[in-house]
C-alpha positions in Angstrom: 5.1 -1.0 -5.2 7.4 0.6 -7.9 4.8 2.8 -9.4 4.5 4.4 -5.4 6.2 7.9 -6.1 7.1 8.2 -2.3 8.0 4.7 -1.9 5.7 4.2 1.3 4.6 0.7 -0.1 6.5 -2.7 0.8 6.1 -6.1 0.5 5.4 -8.3 4.4 8.6 -10.3 4.8 7.0 -11.5 8.4 3.7 -11.9 7.5 1.0 -13.9 5.1 -2.6 -13.0 4.1 -5.4 -15.7 4.7 -3.7 -16.9 1.6 -0.4 -17.9 2.8 0.9 -14.8 -0.1 3.2 -11.8 1.2 1.0 -8.4 0.9 1.7 -5.1 0.4 1.5 -2.8 3.4 2.4 0.8 3.8 5.6 1.3 6.3 5.3 5.0 6.0 2.3 6.9 5.9 3.5 10.0 7.5 4.9 10.5 3.6 1.7 9.4 1.7 0.6 12.4 -1.0 -2.8 10.6 -2.0 -2.0 10.8 -5.0 -4.0 6.9 -5.6 -1.2 5.4 -7.9 -1.5 2.8 -5.2 -5.2 2.6 -5.4 -5.1 2.1 -9.7 -2.0 0.5 -10.2 -3.2 -2.6 -7.4 -4.3 -5.3 -9.7 -7.0 -7.1 -7.1 -8.7 -3.7 -6.5 -7.8 -4.4 -2.7 -6.0 -1.2 -1.6 -8.4 1.6 -0.8 -7.4 5.3 0.6 -8.9 7.0 3.5 -7.8 10.9 4.3 -7.0 10.8 8.4 -8.1 13.7 9.9 -6.2 15.4 12.8 
């Protein structure tokens, strides 16, 4: 999460994935600038970035 310039990604503290591990989630999507650093830095290539149409 250190690579996100807008600090929109945080680790969950109250939920676990299927393997019992906390995971990263976008907590401030309105602040995302679409730089795609999250998609490039995710070690498991599990992050996808989508543009939302209004």
